[in-house]
N, C-alpha and C positions, 0 to 999 in steps of 0.2 A: 738957554741952551748951554751956555758955558758952565753954569752951576750943575746941570745934569751930568755933563761930561766928567766934571770933577768929582761928583759923587760916585759915578761908576768906576773911575780910576781908584778913588779911595777905597771903595768896597772890595774891588779886586785885589788891591795891594794888601788890605788888612786881612782878607781871607787867606792869602797866601802866607802872610806872616803868622796868622793865627794857627794855621794847620801845620806850620813848620815845614813847609815844602821847600826843598832845596832844588832850584831849577837845573843846577848843574848835574844833579843825580837824576832828576825826573826824566830828563831827556837821554840819559845814558842808555846805550843798548844793553840788552841782557847779556850776562856773562856766559861764556862758552860752557855748554852742558846744562844751561838752564832749561826748565820745562820737563815734560815727560821723557824718560830715558828710552825713547823708542829704538834708537840706533843700537844702544847697548843690549837691550832685550832681544833685538833681532839677531844680534850676534850669538847670544846665548841659546836662543831657540834653534838657530842653525846648527850650533854644536851639538845640541840634544838630538836633533834629527840624524846628524852624522853619526853620533855614538850608537843610536838604535840601529842604523844601517850596518855598522860594523859588527854589532852583536849578531844580527841575523846572518850576515856573511860568515862569521866565525862558527855559528852553530851548524852550518852544512859543510864546514871545512873547505871554504871556497879558495883559500890560499893554496891548498894542495890539489885543486881541481875538482873538489866535491861538488855535486850538482844540488840545486835547491830541490825540496820535496815536491813542488808544484810550480807551474807558471805563475799562478797568482802570488805565491810566496816571493818569487823573483821580481815581479812587478812592484810589490810593496818595498822590498829591499832597495832597488835601484831608484824608486821614487823618493825614498828618504834622502838618498845622496843628492838627488836633484834639488829637493827642497832646501838642503843645507847649502848647496851652490848659490841658488838664487837669493835666499834670505841673506846670507852673508854679503852678497854683492850689493843688494839693495841697502843694507845697513851701512856699508862703507860710502855709499852715494849719499845717505843722509848725513854722514859725518862731514861731508864736504861743505856743508853749511855752517860748520863750527869754526871756531878759531877767532872769536872776538871781532868778527866783521873783516878780518884780513883775508885778502885773496890768497888762495893757496894752490897754485898751479900744479905743484907735485901731487898733493892729495887728490885733486880733481882728476888729473890724468891717471893716477893709479886706480882710482875708483872706477872710472870709465873703462879702463882696460880690464879690470877684474870682471866687471859686468859683462863685457864682451867674451872674455874667457869662459865665464859661467854659462853664458848662452850656448857657446860651442860645446861645453861639457853636457849640458842638458840635451842638445840635439844629439850628440854621440850616444848617451845613455838611451835615449828614445829609440834610435835606429838600432842600437845593439840589442834591444828586447826583441827585435825581429830576426836576431841571429845573423846580422850582416857583418861582414869583415871591414871595420872602419878604424883600425888601430891608428892610422895617421891622424885622424881627427882627435883622438885622445892625446896624442903627443902634442898637438897644437894647444889643446887646452892646458896640459901640464905646463909647458914652457911659458905660455901667456899668463897663466895664474902665478907662477913664481915670479916672473918679471914685474907684474902689476902690484903684487903684495910687497915687493921690495921697494917700489916707488911709494906705496902707501905708507910704509914705515918711515921713509924719509920725509913724507909729507906730514905725518903725525908728529914727527920731531920738530919740523919747521914751524908748525902751528902750536906747538907746546900743549897739545891736548892730552898727552900721556907722558909719564916719566921717561927720561932719557933711556934707561935700561930696557923699557918695553919696546920703544922704537928701534933701538939698535938690535935687540933680540929678534925682532921681526925681520929686519934687514939681514942679519946673519943667517937666520933659519932658511930664508928663501934664496939666498945665494949658495949655501952649502948643500941643500936638499938635491938640486939637479946634479950636482957633481957626485954626491954619494950614490944616488940612484944609478947614474951612469956606470959607476964602478961596481956596485953590488948587485944590481939587477938590470943589465943592459937590454935584456929581451922583453922587459915589462916596466915601463916607467909610470904606469897609471895606478897610483895609490891616493885616491881622493881624500882620505883622512888627513894626509900631510898638509893639504891647503886650508883646512879648518881648525887647526890647532892654534895658529896665531890669532884668528878672529876671536877664539874663545878667550885667549889670554888678554887681548885688547878689551873685550866686552866686560870681563870680570874686573879688570884694573880700573876702567872708567866708572863702573858702578861703585866700587869701593871709594874711588876719588871723589865722586859726588857726595857720598855720605861724609867724608872727611871735610870737604869744603862747606857743606851745609852746617856741620857742627861748629866750624870755625866762624862762619859768618853770623851764627846765632849767639 
């Protein structure tokens, strides 16, 4: 029995040495951003949906009160905004798992807050399609989205998932926008495109950063 145990130990020991396995690295958790870039792609798809909605809105001069050519056109336009809201919120929730295993309460709180804000925005858009007066619901979405993305920017900086300038740009944008909107457009604070520019910046930056990290590691 003793000889069998010693043979098993020796075989296991030799196989590890022969394969050159470093146990300290074999058990190491994957680096932040490893695996499929689902969160980054989610942010980019959300931005694409948002841009498409803005194009449709611009084509019928919606900023000056122009009406869409049909109800179906309106449904597609507003649905694209809703897709952008939800996809970006889900992508930020996926980023909550990043950060090399470190707990990040700021990123988690911001992601959950933005998800809640996006749900409010989607509900508002859905009701608005029935021509109901629900402007206060949109104001709730606007303020909650700006605050949540500010927290997300701080969380991304704390987790070091993005370059400092990206994190601080996200914070500055979401702090400045409500102030500028209140001064420039006090009667209408709802411009959903403003909430999807920073997710686009973050998504593009993280995809480019993955490529640089992959080239460096290889």
